[in-house]
C-alpha positions in Angstrom: 60.4 37.4 -22.0 60.7 40.5 -19.8 63.7 42.9 -19.8 66.5 42.2 -17.3 69.2 39.7 -16.5 69.3 36.0 -17.4 71.8 33.2 -16.8 72.5 30.3 -19.1 74.5 27.6 -17.2 76.4 24.6 -18.3 76.8 23.1 -14.8 75.9 19.8 -13.1 74.4 19.1 -9.6 74.6 15.6 -8.2 75.8 14.5 -4.7 77.0 11.2 -6.1 78.9 12.7 -9.0 80.4 15.2 -6.5 81.4 12.7 -3.9 83.1 10.3 -6.3 84.2 12.9 -8.8 82.3 11.4 -11.7 82.3 13.6 -14.8 79.0 14.3 -16.4 79.8 17.7 -17.8 83.3 19.1 -18.3 84.4 22.7 -19.1 81.5 24.0 -17.0 80.5 27.6 -17.6 78.1 30.4 -16.7 76.9 33.2 -19.0 75.2 36.3 -17.8 72.9 38.1 -20.3 71.0 41.4 -20.3 67.8 41.6 -22.3 66.4 45.0 -23.4 63.5 44.3 -25.7 65.0 42.6 -28.8 68.6 43.6 -27.9 70.7 41.0 -26.2 74.0 41.7 -24.5 76.5 39.1 -23.1 77.5 40.8 -19.9 80.0 38.2 -18.5 81.2 34.7 -19.3 82.7 32.6 -16.5 84.6 29.4 -17.0 84.8 27.6 -13.7 88.2 26.2 -14.3 89.6 29.7 -14.2 88.1 30.1 -10.7 88.8 26.7 -9.2 92.1 25.8 -10.9 90.5 22.4 -11.9 91.6 22.0 -15.5 88.5 21.5 -17.8 86.4 21.8 -14.6 84.2 18.6 -14.5 83.5 18.6 -10.8 79.7 18.5 -10.1 78.1 20.5 -7.3 77.1 18.7 -4.2 73.8 20.5 -3.9 71.7 23.2 -5.4 72.5 25.4 -2.4 76.3 25.0 -3.1 75.7 25.8 -6.8 73.7 29.0 -6.0 76.4 30.1 -3.5 79.1 29.9 -6.2 76.9 31.7 -8.7 76.4 34.5 -6.1 80.2 34.8 -5.8 80.5 35.1 -9.5 77.7 37.7 -9.7 79.5 39.8 -7.1 82.0 40.7 -9.8 79.3 42.7 -11.6 77.6 43.9 -8.4 74.5 41.6 -8.9 72.9 38.8 -7.0 70.5 36.0 -7.8 67.7 38.3 -6.8 68.5 40.3 -9.9 68.1 37.3 -12.3 64.9 36.6 -14.1 65.5 33.0 -15.2 68.3 30.4 -15.2 68.6 27.9 -18.0 70.6 24.8 -18.8 71.1 23.0 -15.5 68.5 20.6 -13.9 67.9 21.4 -10.3 68.8 25.1 -10.8 66.1 27.6 -11.5 64.4 30.8 -10.3 60.7 31.5 -10.5 59.8 28.1 -11.9 61.3 25.0 -13.3 62.4 26.0 -16.8 65.6 24.3 -17.8 65.3 24.9 -21.5 62.8 25.2 -24.3 64.3 22.0 -25.7 61.9 19.1 -26.5 63.5 15.7 -25.9 61.7 14.5 -29.0 64.0 16.6 -31.1 66.3 14.2 -33.1 69.3 16.5 -32.5 70.7 16.1 -29.0 70.5 19.2 -26.8 74.3 19.3 -26.4 74.8 19.3 -30.2 72.1 21.9 -30.7 73.7 24.3 -28.2 77.1 23.8 -30.0 75.4 24.7 -33.3 73.8 27.9 -31.8 77.1 29.0 -30.3 78.4 29.4 -33.8 75.2 30.2 -35.7 74.1 33.2 -33.7 77.3 35.0 -32.7 76.1 37.8 -35.1 72.4 37.7 -35.7 72.7 40.2 -38.5 74.6 37.6 -40.5 72.2 34.8 -39.4 69.0 36.7 -40.2 70.2 38.5 -43.3 72.8 36.1 -44.7 73.7 32.5 -45.2 75.6 30.2 -42.8 76.7 26.6 -43.0 77.3 25.3 -39.5 78.6 22.0 -38.1 78.8 20.8 -34.5 81.4 18.1 -34.3 82.8 16.7 -31.0 83.3 13.5 -29.1 79.7 13.1 -28.1 76.8 14.7 -26.2 76.2 14.8 -22.5 72.8 13.5 -21.3 72.1 15.8 -18.4 69.2 17.7 -20.0 68.5 15.4 -22.9 68.2 11.9 -21.3 68.0 10.2 -24.7 71.0 12.0 -26.2 73.1 8.9 -26.5 70.4 7.0 -28.3 70.3 9.7 -31.0 72.7 10.6 -33.9 75.4 12.7 -32.2 76.7 15.1 -34.8 74.7 17.7 -36.7 74.9 20.4 -39.3 72.6 23.3 -40.0 72.0 25.6 -43.0 70.8 29.0 -42.1 69.3 31.0 -45.0 68.2 34.4 -43.8 67.1 33.1 -40.5 65.5 29.9 -41.7 67.2 26.9 -40.2 67.5 23.4 -41.6 69.2 20.6 -39.6 70.8 17.5 -40.9 72.9 14.7 -39.2 76.5 14.3 -40.3 79.4 12.0 -39.5 82.2 13.4 -37.3 85.9 12.6 -37.4 86.0 13.7 -33.7 85.6 10.1 -32.6 88.9 9.2 -34.3 90.8 11.7 -32.1 89.0 10.5 -29.0 90.1 7.0 -29.9 93.7 8.0 -30.4 93.7 9.7 -27.0 92.4 6.4 -25.6 94.9 4.3 -27.5 98.0 6.4 -27.0 97.2 8.2 -23.7 98.1 11.6 -25.3 95.8 14.6 -25.5 94.3 15.5 -28.9 96.1 18.8 -29.1 99.5 17.2 -28.5 98.7 14.5 -31.0 98.0 17.2 -33.6 101.2 19.0 -32.9 103.2 15.7 -33.1 101.6 14.9 -36.4 102.9 18.1 -38.0 106.2 18.1 -36.1 107.7 14.8 -37.2 108.1 14.1 -40.9 107.4 10.3 -40.7 104.7 8.8 -42.9 103.3 5.4 -43.8 104.9 4.0 -47.0 101.5 2.9 -48.4 98.9 5.2 -46.8 96.1 4.9 -49.3 95.5 1.3 -48.5 95.0 2.1 -44.9 92.4 4.8 -45.8 90.1 2.5 -47.7 88.2 1.3 -44.7 87.7 4.5 -42.7 84.4 4.3 -40.8 81.9 7.1 -40.8 80.8 7.7 -37.2 77.3 9.2 -36.7 76.7 8.1 -33.1 77.9 5.9 -30.2 77.4 2.7 -32.2 80.3 3.8 -34.4 82.8 4.2 -31.6 83.9 0.5 -31.6 84.5 0.7 -35.4 86.5 4.0 -34.9 88.6 2.4 -32.2 89.2 -0.8 -34.3 90.4 1.4 -37.2 92.8 3.3 -34.9 94.0 0.0 -33.5 94.7 -1.3 -37.1 96.7 1.8 -37.8 98.7 1.5 -34.6 99.4 -2.2 -35.3 100.5 -1.4 -38.8 102.8 1.3 -37.5 104.3 -1.0 -34.9 105.7 -3.1 -37.8 107.6 -0.1 -39.1 110.9 1.4 -38.1 113.5 3.8 -39.6 114.2 1.3 -42.4 110.7 1.4 -43.9 108.9 4.5 -42.5 108.9 7.2 -45.1 110.8 10.3 -44.1 111.9 8.9 -40.7 112.7 11.8 -38.4 115.9 11.4 -36.4 114.9 14.2 -34.0 112.2 11.9 -32.6 112.0 8.5 -31.0 110.7 5.4 -32.8 107.4 5.6 -30.9 107.0 9.3 -31.7 107.7 8.7 -35.4 105.1 5.9 -35.5 102.4 7.9 -33.7 103.1 10.9 -36.0 102.6 8.7 -39.0 99.2 7.5 -37.5 98.2 11.1 -36.8 98.9 12.2 -40.4 96.6 9.4 -41.7 93.9 10.3 -39.2 94.2 14.0 -40.2 93.9 13.0 -43.9 90.8 10.9 -43.1 89.3 13.8 -41.1 89.7 16.2 -44.0 88.3 13.8 -46.6 85.2 13.0 -44.5 84.5 16.7 -43.9 85.1 17.4 -47.6 82.4 14.9 -48.5 80.0 16.3 -45.8 80.5 19.9 -47.0 80.2 18.9 -50.7 76.9 17.1 -50.0 75.5 20.1 -48.1 76.5 22.4 -51.0 74.7 20.2 -53.4 71.6 19.7 -51.2 71.1 23.3 -50.5 72.3 24.7 -53.8 75.0 26.7 -52.0 77.4 29.2 -53.6 80.2 29.1 -51.0 81.4 32.6 -51.8 78.1 33.8 -50.5 78.1 31.6 -47.4 79.9 31.8 -44.0 81.3 28.6 -42.6 81.1 28.0 -38.9 82.4 25.0 -36.9 81.8 24.2 -33.2 82.5 21.3 -30.9 85.9 20.0 -29.8 86.8 19.0 -33.3 86.6 22.6 -34.4 89.9 23.1 -32.5 91.5 21.1 -35.4 92.9 24.2 -37.2 94.3 22.3 -40.3 90.8 20.9 -41.1 89.2 24.3 -40.8 91.7 25.8 -43.2 91.5 22.9 -45.5 87.8 23.5 -45.9 88.3 27.2 -46.5 90.9 26.6 -49.1 88.9 23.8 -50.8 85.5 25.6 -51.0 86.4 29.4 -50.7 83.6 30.3 -48.3 83.0 34.0 -47.6 84.5 33.6 -44.1 85.3 31.3 -41.3 83.1 32.8 -38.6 82.7 31.2 -35.2 83.0 31.8 -31.5 86.3 31.5 -29.6 84.8 28.9 -27.2 84.1 26.2 -29.8 84.8 23.4 -27.3 82.4 22.6 -24.4 83.5 25.9 -23.0 81.0 27.4 -25.4 77.9 25.3 -24.4 76.6 28.0 -22.0 76.8 30.5 -24.8 74.8 28.2 -27.1 72.3 27.5 -24.3 71.5 31.2 -24.1 71.4 31.8 -27.8 69.2 28.8 -28.4 66.8 30.0 -25.7 66.6 33.5 -27.2 66.0 32.1 -30.6 63.3 29.6 -29.4 61.4 32.2 -27.5 61.9 35.4 -29.5 62.6 34.2 -33.0 64.3 37.4 -34.2 66.7 39.3 -31.9 69.8 41.4 -32.1 73.1 40.0 -30.7 76.8 40.2 -31.7 79.8 38.7 -30.0 82.1 41.6 -30.5 85.4 39.9 -29.5 86.8 37.1 -27.3 87.1 39.1 -24.1 84.0 38.5 -22.0 85.7 36.8 -19.1 86.6 38.2 -15.6 88.2 41.5 -15.1 90.7 42.8 -12.5 89.3 46.1 -11.2 92.1 46.6 -8.7 94.8 49.2 -9.4 98.0 47.4 -10.5 100.1 50.0 -8.6 98.2 49.6 -5.3 98.3 45.8 -5.8 102.0 45.6 -6.4 102.9 48.0 -3.6 100.8 46.2 -1.0 102.1 42.7 -0.9 104.8 42.4 -3.6 107.2 45.3 -2.8 110.2 43.0 -2.3 109.9 41.7 -5.8 109.2 45.0 -7.6 112.1 46.9 -9.2 110.1 49.5 -11.0 106.6 50.3 -12.3 105.9 52.5 -15.3 103.0 53.1 -17.6 102.7 51.1 -20.9 104.8 52.6 -23.7 104.6 50.7 -27.0 108.2 51.5 -27.9 109.5 50.1 -24.6 107.1 47.1 -25.0 108.8 46.4 -28.4 112.2 46.6 -26.9 111.2 44.2 -24.0 109.7 41.8 -26.5 112.8 41.8 -28.7 115.0 40.9 -25.8 113.1 38.1 -24.0 109.5 36.7 -23.5 107.2 38.8 -21.3 104.0 38.2 -19.3 101.0 40.0 -20.6 97.8 40.5 -18.5 95.4 43.0 -20.0 91.7 43.8 -19.6 88.9 41.3 -19.6 89.9 37.6 -19.9 89.3 35.9 -23.2 86.8 33.0 -23.3 87.5 29.6 -24.6 90.6 27.3 -24.4 93.1 29.6 -26.1 94.9 32.7 -25.0 94.1 35.5 -27.5 96.2 38.4 -26.2 94.6 39.0 -22.8 96.3 36.4 -20.6 99.4 35.5 -22.6 103.2 35.0 -22.7 104.5 37.0 -25.6 107.9 36.8 -27.4 110.0 37.7 -30.4 109.2 35.5 -33.4 112.5 36.0 -35.2 114.6 34.5 -32.4 114.5 30.7 -32.2 115.4 30.7 -28.5 111.9 32.3 -27.9 110.3 28.9 -28.6 112.8 27.1 -26.4 112.2 29.5 -23.5 108.5 29.3 -23.8 108.3 25.5 -24.0 110.7 25.3 -21.0 108.5 27.7 -19.0 105.4 25.8 -19.9 107.1 22.4 -19.3 106.2 21.2 -22.8 108.0 19.1 -25.4 110.7 21.0 -27.4 108.7 20.5 -30.6 105.4 22.1 -29.4 104.6 25.1 -31.6 104.0 28.7 -30.4 101.3 30.6 -32.1 101.8 33.9 -33.9 99.6 37.0 -33.6 99.7 39.0 -36.9 98.2 42.3 -38.0 95.4 41.3 -40.3 96.2 43.8 -43.0 99.7 42.3 -43.3 98.6 38.7 -43.3 98.5 38.2 -47.1 102.1 39.4 -47.4 103.4 36.9 -44.9 101.1 33.8 -45.2 99.5 32.0 -48.1 96.0 32.3 -46.7 94.5 35.8 -46.3 91.2 35.1 -44.5 90.8 36.4 -41.0 91.4 34.1 -38.0 90.7 36.2 -34.9 90.3 33.2 -32.5 93.3 31.1 -33.5 91.3 28.4 -35.3 93.0 28.2 -38.6 96.4 27.0 -39.9 98.3 28.8 -42.6 101.7 28.3 -44.2 104.2 31.1 -44.0 105.7 32.2 -47.3 109.2 30.9 -47.9 110.9 34.3 -48.0 109.4 35.1 -44.5 110.3 31.9 -42.7 113.5 33.1 -41.2 111.8 36.1 -39.6 109.2 33.8 -38.0 111.4 30.9 -37.0 110.1 30.8 -33.4 106.4 31.0 -34.4 106.2 28.1 -36.8 105.5 24.4 -36.5 108.3 22.3 -37.8 106.5 22.0 -41.1 106.5 25.8 -41.5 102.8 26.1 -40.7 101.3 28.3 -38.0 98.1 28.5 -36.0 97.6 32.1 -36.6 95.6 34.8 -34.7 94.9 37.9 -36.7 94.0 41.3 -35.3 93.1 44.4 -37.3 95.2 47.5 -37.1 91.9 49.4 -36.8 91.1 47.7 -33.5 92.0 49.9 -30.5 94.0 48.0 -28.0 97.3 48.2 -26.2 98.4 44.9 -27.7 97.8 46.2 -31.2 99.8 49.3 -30.4 102.6 47.1 -29.1 102.7 44.9 -32.2 102.8 48.0 -34.5 105.7 49.3 -32.4 107.4 45.9 -32.8 106.9 46.1 -36.5 108.3 49.6 -36.6 111.4 48.3 -34.8 111.9 45.0 -36.7 109.7 45.3 -39.8 107.9 42.2 -38.6 104.1 42.6 -37.9 104.0 39.4 -35.9 104.7 38.4 -32.2 104.7 35.0 -30.5 101.9 34.1 -28.2 101.2 31.2 -25.8 98.8 30.9 -23.0 99.6 32.3 -19.5 99.5 29.1 -17.4 101.7 26.4 -16.1 101.5 22.7 -17.1 98.1 21.3 -16.0 96.9 24.7 -14.9 94.0 26.7 -16.4 94.8 30.1 -17.9 95.6 32.6 -15.2 92.8 34.7 -13.8 94.1 37.1 -11.2 97.1 39.4 -10.5 98.3 37.1 -7.7 98.4 34.1 -10.0 100.2 36.2 -12.6 103.0 37.4 -10.3 103.3 34.0 -8.8 103.9 32.6 -12.3 106.4 35.2 -13.4 108.5 34.9 -10.2 108.6 31.1 -10.3 109.5 31.1 -14.0 112.2 33.8 -13.6 110.5 36.2 -16.1 111.6 39.8 -15.6 108.9 41.9 -17.2 105.2 41.7 -16.5 102.5 44.0 -18.0 99.4 44.4 -15.8 96.5 46.3 -17.3 98.6 49.1 -18.8 101.5 49.1 -16.4 105.0 47.7 -17.0 106.4 46.0 -13.9 110.1 45.0 -13.8 110.6 42.3 -11.2 113.6 41.4 -9.0 114.6 38.9 -6.3 113.1 36.0 -8.1 115.3 33.6 -6.1 113.8 34.8 -2.9 110.3 33.9 -3.9 109.4 30.9 -1.7 106.5 29.4 -3.7 107.1 26.5 -6.1 103.5 25.8 -7.2 100.8 27.8 -8.9 98.9 30.3 -6.8 95.9 28.5 -5.1 92.5 29.3 -6.6 89.0 28.8 -5.2 88.9 25.1 -5.0 87.4 25.7 -1.5 84.2 26.8 -3.1 83.5 23.1 -3.7 84.7 21.8 -0.4 82.6 20.0 2.3 84.1 18.8 5.6 85.3 15.2 6.0 82.5 14.3 8.4 79.8 15.6 6.1 81.5 13.8 3.1 81.5 10.5 5.1 77.9 10.8 6.1 76.9 11.7 2.6 78.7 8.7 1.1 76.8 6.4 3.5 73.5 8.2 2.8 73.6 8.3 -1.0 75.5 5.0 -1.5 74.6 2.8 1.4 75.3 -0.4 -0.5 78.9 0.7 -1.3 78.6 0.5 -5.1 82.1 0.9 -6.7 83.0 4.1 -8.5 82.9 2.2 -11.8 79.4 1.1 -11.1 78.3 4.6 -10.0 79.9 6.0 -13.2 77.9 3.8 -15.4 74.7 4.3 -13.3 75.0 8.1 -13.8 76.0 8.0 -17.5 73.4 5.5 -18.7 70.0 7.3 -18.3 68.0 4.1 -18.6 69.5 3.1 -15.2 68.8 6.3 -13.2 65.3 5.1 -12.4 66.8 2.6 -10.0 66.9 3.6 -6.4 70.4 2.7 -5.2 69.3 3.1 -1.5 66.9 0.1 -2.0 68.8 -3.3 -1.5 66.4 -5.2 -3.9 66.9 -2.6 -6.7 70.6 -2.6 -6.1 70.9 -6.3 -6.9 68.9 -5.8 -10.1 71.1 -2.9 -11.1 74.3 -4.7 -10.5 73.2 -7.6 -12.7 72.3 -5.2 -15.5 75.7 -3.4 -15.2 77.6 -6.8 -15.5 75.6 -7.7 -18.6 76.2 -4.2 -20.1 79.9 -4.5 -19.7 80.0 -8.0 -21.2 78.3 -6.8 -24.3 80.2 -5.1 -27.2 80.6 -1.9 -25.3 84.3 -2.0 -24.5 85.1 1.4 -26.0 81.9 3.0 -24.6 82.9 1.7 -21.2 86.4 3.1 -21.5 85.2 6.5 -22.5 82.5 6.7 -19.8 84.9 5.6 -17.1 
């Protein structure tokens, strides 16, 4: 591997998937690396949703040419082009100087998707991986089959034990399937379900009996059992009301109380399954947890209570993973897996979360050019003024490089006063969320032990802690209704404007904590540019915006004509109507339905059929009908 630039890409190219918006990969991302001998640097990490405005971007590229054109636009940010790239990995149909997609062998029992999840946690600090011990788990809903065509015929979920660079892999069950099934059953996103579970106090009167038949899900064959278990819980809950639900919560509707009771049971089941998995790994590898780092990746790693439960139960040395644990981190894992496969030993460290895009324009020039009518004043950042602003009302905060992953970590945030309950009300109103949705606290790490019962670091907001009773009043706006909090900790030794602002707020209030929620509207990805930021603040009637070290006081909000988020680069993916019509006829001449095309693309055993051949089309349609008649109801619902 020669020195220079490399791209690892979690993208998808398919004219059919593009034309009918069939999802094969969501949270598509691109990572830019620089290699200098054995030293690896992550230069930039792009999440396409931030550029296109398509939440969890799952839109495929129409062609390789379109894909390369978008990558060229991304590379312009760092004054590079595809001519500067040595190799591209991770996306079939996209390569430079050859056909290398990955060093992965399809004979590997671990799906490529799961392997990349594992590496996104295992190798974020190679000094730890090569000189220490790591217990890693990749737990999500299930793998994509874009590179690994046989992925869905394998066991989905995997763990790995890394002992001074030596890796041992082993399959594990995942509770992630339960949360996917609840989303399917209730039509509510997993994160909202988690929040509702801790918000309402409602519980089943006899929960243990319902936990006796919890299925262990290792692969797609377990999905039906997982769904049937969730169905049984839902049916059991439907028989309950305020007279027989334990701790019925009058603040919530009957339906919300029942769903909350179901979520609590699923959370308990999730923790018990993972407890058994971890205990088995400790026994198998003769692990002393205090000497081992725990890392979790995959969508289930966003389940903060389970992460914290495992840390409290086993007392690992640290909880150490990447900020992009969901599929947003697959491109990171693709690159790290490739370096490990081809180099063996190398040096890399993910220093922080901020590897995303950067606004290089001067905030002053930007504000004075097109936004003068809305600008009352512009001054340089002053921590004391910041603390006063924060104490009074929530502010918009846009600072430096964007964080990567699904959570705002103090680069693209709305910040507020944790001691004032109206902060949560304002933020949930601004974000168009339910009144009970929690707002996360950012705390100075060195103060964490005094305020919360857990003292381990949580830099990427992936752990849940309970605030100490005597501190609850001071953090009333930053807590879940059960007095827990999804904390983010930052060290006072880190040099940043945000840290200086928090210390100034602490000096003013004696509280080393501020409220934080992501800077975006309902259904919108986290904001990526100055224009999007000002549009948001003016629409939401927020007075103070901080842009890369400048305090901007806004005015004339009522004169701002826009009512929707600022448009992003959806046009990067557009083709004209005539070309679209011609393409549909060319690639799908027999007029297969979207449902049939979805199954055709998602079931690799079917992709050998030529859907432009009338004879093969008839054969394919017969197979699809047979497939849907089989015991694949849950699979079909997920794929479609």
